[in-house]
N, C-alpha and C positions, 0 to 999 in steps of 0.2 A: 262449237266454241274451242278455239285452239289455245293451249297453254304454252307460254314461253318460259323457258328456264332462265332465271336471272343470272346474269354474268357477274362473277365475283371480281372485284377490282381491289388491288392492294391499296390501302390507304396511303396517302403521300408520306405520312410520318413513318411508315414501316418500309417503304420501297428502298431507301438508301441502305439501312442496316441489313436488309435481306440480301441485297446485291453484294455487300461486303462479306456476309457470311458465306455466300456461294463461292465467291472468289477465294476465300480462305480454305474452303473445302477442296477446291480444285488444286490449290497450292500444296495442301497436305497430301493429296492423292499423287501428285507429281513427285513429291519428295519420297513417298513410300515406294513408288515405282523405280526411282533412281537408286534407292538403297537396295532394293531387291536385285536390280541389274548389277550393282557392285558386288553383292554377296554371292550371286549365282556362280560366277567363275570359280571362286574358292570352294564353294560347296560341291560343285560338279567335280573339281579336281580331287577333293578328298574322297568323294564317292567312288570315282573311277580307280583311285589308288587303293582303296579298300577292296574293291572287286578284283584288282590285279593280285593283291596279296592272298586273298581267299582262293582265287583260281590256281595260283602257284601251289599253295598248300594242298589243294584237292588233287592236283596232278601228282605231287609227291606221295600223297596218301594212297592213291590208286596204284602207283608204281614205285615200290621201294628200290627197284633196280635203278630207276631214273634218279632217285634221291642219292643213291650211292655213287653213281657215275658222274652225274652232272649237278648235284645239289650245291656243292661248294662253289663251282663256277657260276651258277645262276645267281646265288645269293650275293657273291662278291661283285658281280656285274651290276646287280640292282643297287647295291650300296654305292658303287661308283657313279652311276647315272642319276639316282634319285636321292642319294644321301644316306649314309650308314645309320645315323641316329634315327631318322624318320622311318627307315625300313625296319629296324629292330623294334622300334616302339610299336609299329602296326602289327608286325608278326607276333609280338608278345601279347598284345591285347587280344588277338584272335586265338592264340594257343592257350591263353588263360582260361578260356571257356570251352576248349576242345574236350569233347566227351570221350573220344578214343584215347585213353591214357597210354596205351602202347605206342601209338603213333606220336603223341605229344612228347613222350619221353625220348624217343629216337630223334625227333626234330630238335628238341631243346639241346640234346647232347651235340648235335651238329652245329647249332648256332653258338654254343659255348666254345667249341673247338675253333670255329672260324673267328670268333671274337678275340680269342687268346693268341692266335697265330697269324692271322691274315694281315698283309700290309695295308689293304683297303680299310681295315678297321682300326688302324693305329690312332687317328684322332679321337675315335670313340673310346678306345682304351685309355688314352690320356685324360679324357674328360672324366671317366669313371674313377681313375686313380686320384683325381683332384677332388673327389667327393667330400673329404673332410673340410675343404675350404671353399668349394664351388657349389652353389645351389643347383646349377644345371646338372652336374654329375650326380648329386644326391637325388634329384627328381628322376633322372634316367634309371638309377639303381632301383628306386621304388617301382618304376614301371616294369622293369625286367624281373624283379624278384618273384612275383606270383607265378608267372609262366615258367620260370626256371625251377620252381619247386617240383615240376613234373619229373625232373632228374636230380636227385639229391646231391650228387657230387658236382653237378653243374652250378647249383646255387651255392654250394660251398666254395667253389672256385671263384664265383662272382664276389662273395664276401671277402675272400683273400685279395682279390684285385682292388677292391675299394677300401681295403685296410679296416674292414669291420671285423676285427679279430675276436672281440668278445662274443659277437653273435656266431662267428664261425666255430668257436669253441663249444657254444651251446648246441649247435647243429651236430657236431661230432658226437656229443652225448646222446642225442636223439637217434643218430644212425647206429649207435652201439646196441640199441634196443632190439633191432632186427636187421642183422647183416646177412645179405644174400651173395651168391656167387657173382651175379651181375653187378652188385654194388662194389664188390672187391675188385672186379675188373676195371670199373670206372675209377676207383681210388688209385689203382696201379698207374693208369694213364695220367692222373693228376700229379702224382709224385714225380713222374718224368717231366711233366710240363713245368714243375716248380724249378727245374734246372735251366729253363729257357730264359732268354734276356728279359722277357716281359715281367718276370718276378725277381729281377735283380735287386730292386729296392727292398722287397720282402727279405731277401737273404741278408742284406746289410743290416736290416732291423733286428736280426737275430743277435747282433753284437750289442744290443741295448735291452737286455732282458728286464731291467727295471721299468723301462718305458713301455715295453710291449710284452708283458708276461702272458697275455692271452694268446699271442702268436706261438709261443713255446708250448702252451697247453694244447693248442690245436694240432700242431705238428707231432707232438708226442702222442696225442690221442690217435691220430692216423697211424702212427707207427705201431701202437698196441693193437689196432684193429687188423692190420695187414698180416697175412701169413708171411713166413720167412722166404720171400722170393727176391728177385733182383731189385724190385722197387723198395722192399723193406731194407735191404742192404744199402741201397743208395741213400735213402732218407736217414738211416742210422749213421752213416758216415758223415753226412752233412751236419747232423745235430751233434755228433761227437767232436766236430771241428770247432764248436762254439765252447769256449772255456767258461761255462755258465757260473761255476763257483767263484772264479776270480772276478767276473763282472758284477755278480751280486754283492761282493764285498767292496769293490771299488766305486761302484756307481753312486752318484750324489743322490741321496734319498729325497731331497727336495724336488727333484725332477718328476718323480712319480705323481705328485699331487698337482703339478702344473702342466701335465701332458695335454697338448692342444688337440690331439687326434682321438681322444677318448670318445667312444660312441655315446656316452652320456651327454656329450655337448653337441655333437653334430648329427647324430642319427636318431636316437631314441625320442627326442622331443618331437620329431616329425613322423617317425614310424615306431610306435611303442614296441618294446622288446617282446612282451607277452603276446601281442597281436601278431607279430611276425612269426613267432613260434607256433601259435595256433593255426595260422594259415599254412605253415609248412606241414604240420601234423595232419591237417584236414586233407591236404593234397596227397599225402602218403596213404591215407585211408582210401581215397579215390583210386589210387594206383593199385592198392592191394585188392580192391574189388574187381579190377579189370584183369584181363589175361596178362601173364608175365611178358614183359617187354624183352625182345631179343637184343643181342649185342648190337652196338652201333655199326652201320655198314662200314666195310673196310676202307672205302674211299674217304669216309668222313672221320674215321678214327684210325690213324696210322698205328703201326705196331709200337708197343710201349717202348721198346728199345730204340726206336728211331724217331720218336715224337719230338725229342728235344734237339735233334740235329737236322731236321728237315729244313729246306730253304725258307718256307713260310714261318717256321718257328724262330728263325733268326732275324725276323723283319725289324726288330727294335735295336739291332746292334748299331 
């Protein structure tokens, strides 16, 4: 006796809703596929860009001679072809997590010097200088800050560039706790760079001590930390040219309370002061645990006496 399996048939009342449900599923699957196809090019581009940046850093890490001889050229070329802001953001994100503190310090010093002197980075400098009023500049500053903490003077110069003078003054106090020969060399270079066109606005702000008292505190702090070298004499002459006493007497006191560039208004609400200082101190602890970083390669750090007069340093004239 043979048994036949009964065939199941969809009741007429369910056939139409079931077809609609299947059509809806197919439509959703097609939409998901289209979204994936639209996202894949951007995701692939970001993935390959990240691989390129990591590969470049690995090459520089293996060959410091290559970094010294071709580092500036390679980074400037990437900034021209792929965008300076995008390149610096990605390099900063990678260097922030770099375990080799010695290499990270050298690389950040190179990036800082290129940022301050290269013609290719001029739009990026202008964006950072507009940080007190532009959200894009403030966001970029926040991205660069953590990686630049690998090199203390590099992060100090970044703060001076974005006019975060209150935070720069706090950083100088931290640097005073443990000053090394390498740190003094970096400070020497920074003092000479302060005479370059990129810091022309900063020098003019010295004429407004009531509005920018933290700037004076920062520069006098640097002066006190420096040994009496050519950089010390240059900074001392610059500060002595500012008739501080006269301006403190004649400045309108009401301006100090209405200063629009105060970090309390544009910086610390987004990046808390104590958090930034803690991040800076934590990075210094990491650096102290690593081998001492050598001086920046000569090709990336010109002689202090020539740094303010090189063609690249006059890019903003």
